[in-house]
Structures are given as C-alpha cells and as structure tokens.
N, C-alpha and C positions, 0 to 999 in steps of 0.2 A: 543501598538498596536498589534492587533490580526489579523489572517487569518485563513480562512478554510484551513485545511492541505489537499493537493492534492497528496502527496506521502508518503511513509513510513507508519507510523500509522495514516493513514488518516481516516476520518470520513466516515462511511458507514453504511449499514442497521445493520450490526452485532453489531456495538457500540450502536445503537439505543434500538436494541432487546436484549442485553446483559442480562437484568434482566427479560425477558418474559419466559425464560425456553428453554431448548435445542430443544424440539419438535416444538415450534412456530418458532424458526429460520429455523429449518430443512424443515418444510413446506413451509415456505416463498422461502427458497433456491430451494427447490424442484419444485415449482410452476415457479419460474424464468427459471429454466432448462427444464421443459416440455413446456413452452410456446414460448421459444426462436426459432426463425426463422433464421437460419444462412445465408439464401438467402437475406433476407430484412434487416437482422441485428436489427429487432425489436421482442418485445414481443407480442404474441396474447392473445387470450382469454383461460382461463381454463373452459372446459365444463363438467368435471367430477364431481361426487359428493364427499362428504367427506368420503363415504364408502370406496372407492378404496385407499384413504390415510390412513385411519384406518387399512385397511388390510395390506398395505405395512409398516406401522410402528408398527404394532402388537399392537394396542390400541383400545379404544371404539370409534365408530362413534360420540357418544356424546361429548366425550373430543376433537375429532378433529374439529366438528362444533363449539365448544365453542372457539377454537383457530383461527378458521377462522372468527368468529365474532370479536374477538380481534383485529386481523391483519386489518379488514376492519374498525373498530372502531378508530384505531390508524393511518389509512391512507396508510396502505402498500398494501392493496388490494381494489379494487373498484368494486361493484356489477354492471354488465352491462347486466342483463338479467335473465331470469329464463328458464331453459330447460324445454319444455313440456313433460308431462308425469306423472305417478303415482307419483314419488318422488318430482318433480319440484325442482331439485337442481339448486342451484344459480350458474350463470357463474361470473367468477371473471376476473379482470384485474390486472395484475402484475404491480406494481408501483416501477419505479426505484428510486434510493436514491436521484438523483439531482432533479427529479420532486418533490419527498416528501420534500427536503429541501426547495424549492421554495414556497411550500404552507405551510410550517412551519418555517418562519424565526426566527432565534435567538435560535434554538433548537439543532444546530450541534455543534460537538466538535471542538474547536478552540484553538488555542495555541499563545503563544507570538511569534512574528517575532524575529528570532535570526539574528546577524549580518552576519553570514555565509551562510544564506539561498539561496543567489543568486548563490553561488558556489556550492551549493548542486545539481543545475541542471547541472553542468559541468561534463561531464563524468571522465574526467581526476581526477577531484577533488573527486569524489564518489570512483574511483578505490584506490586512495592513502589513502582515509579516511578508507576504508574497509581493507587495509592491515596494518592497525595500530590496528586493533580491535577496531575501530570506536572512537578512542580517539585524533588522530592528524587531525587538520583542515588546509586546504590550501587555502588561500584567493586569491583574484583576482591578486594582485601584485606578489604574489609568483608563481601563475601558468603562468602569462605572462613571469616572469623571467625564468621558466623553459623552456617555448616554444621558447624563444628568442635564445635558443641554437641551434634550428634547429632539435632537437631531436623529435622522433614520440612520440605520448601517450604511445604506447607500450614499446619503450626504456625506457622512464622515469619511467613507473610502474616497469620494471625489475630491474632498478638500486634501486628504492625504496624498493622493496622487498628484494633485496640483502642487502641493508643498514639496514634494520629492522632485518633481520636474523642474521646479523654479530655483532649485538650490544652486548657488554659484559655481560649486564643483561637486562631484560626486563623493560622498563620504568614503573613506578608504578602510575603515574598520567598525566593528561593533561598538567600540566606545563613541565614535563619532555618531553612529546611528542612535545610540541610546540617547544622546544629547538632542538630536534633532527631534526624536519621538516625544522626549519629555517637553521640549519647546512647543511641539504642535499641540500636546495636550493642554499646556498652559493656554496658548493662543486660542485654542478651539474653546475652551471653557470661558475665557474672556470675552467671547463674542466675535473674535477675528474670523471665526470658521466663515461668516457670511460673506467676506471679501474673498477667502480661499474659493468659495462656491461660484462667486460671480466671475473669479478669474479663470475658472475651470470651464465655464460656458463659452 
C-alpha cells in the first residue's frame, strides 16, 4: 500500500523540478512569492516580463524565457493573457502543487505506508522519536500506557530525555532503541518516572 506523503519528506514542486536546474526552481519559487496575496491567501498573476527576472538572476532574457516556457509546458505556470505594449509579455498564473498533482495523477512521490505512521501524527510520539535521533518508535499502546500515569506530555518527554542521556552507551540500532523504549514505558508506568523527572531537574 502507498500514500501521498503529507509530512516530512513530502512531495512538492521541489521534488518534481529537482532535475530542471536550480534556476527553473528559483524562478518558480520567486513567482510564487511575488504573486502571493497575504490578505486573500491566494496567488495572483505575474504581469512582469522575463527581462526583470533575467536582471534579478544575472542571466540572459532568452534563458529565462526558455525556462518560463518549460514551466508552462510542464504545468507549473499557466498563461492567462498578454500585457499590451511593445514587448507583449505574457501573464502567468502560479500553479500550486496540489492543483498540479490533481491534473497529473500518478506522478507524485509516494511511499509505502508504515505501521507507525498513525503515531507519527501524535505530538508526543514525534517528540520522543526526535530525542532518540529518529531511531525509537512509540506505538499507540505505548503512548496509551505512558499517558495512563496522568503525566503531561512535557513530563514524559523530560523523563525520556533524561533516560536517553543517562544510558551507559549510545544504542547502535533500532533494535536496541526498541528495547530502551519498551523498558522506559514499563518503568514509567511503574512510577519510576518520578525519579527520572527529579534527575532531569
């Protein structure tokens, strides 16, 4: 089973444009910033020509024009009109990743769903995971056990950090971290968390 990743290393425009070159990504990002309206929370149109972008990035207008065409051809920009005048510069609409993904199904980065993904949404699980260097996972029943003591998330994290810092040696892999995590939950439920908290102060 797979899912679109919505957190951490999630799929976004940078992933799709990773092979297009730094300037293409820079232009796309800059147009997003230039057209964003903080009041409405939406992106408007980009009315300027490629000349200003070329001057800004210190490159030729022809090169910028080529990249704008590529971004348009791949769906990241949409032409919504032409500015009247001598240069008749094109007006672009910035396309957000979610809209792009809807128009290009099956092209986004996906990953296998892991057993602990539900717990990754839990702030306590995230904090405990972080303080193990990303090697210890706390599952639903473990989190339930920790919370059954009546301790706050902050107290649990404080005790966990103290436990991690006072290990005789740093665990070398996920198996060792799993054992440490399970022992911590057992000790915490047994009331030993109070000594952990006292030691951490």
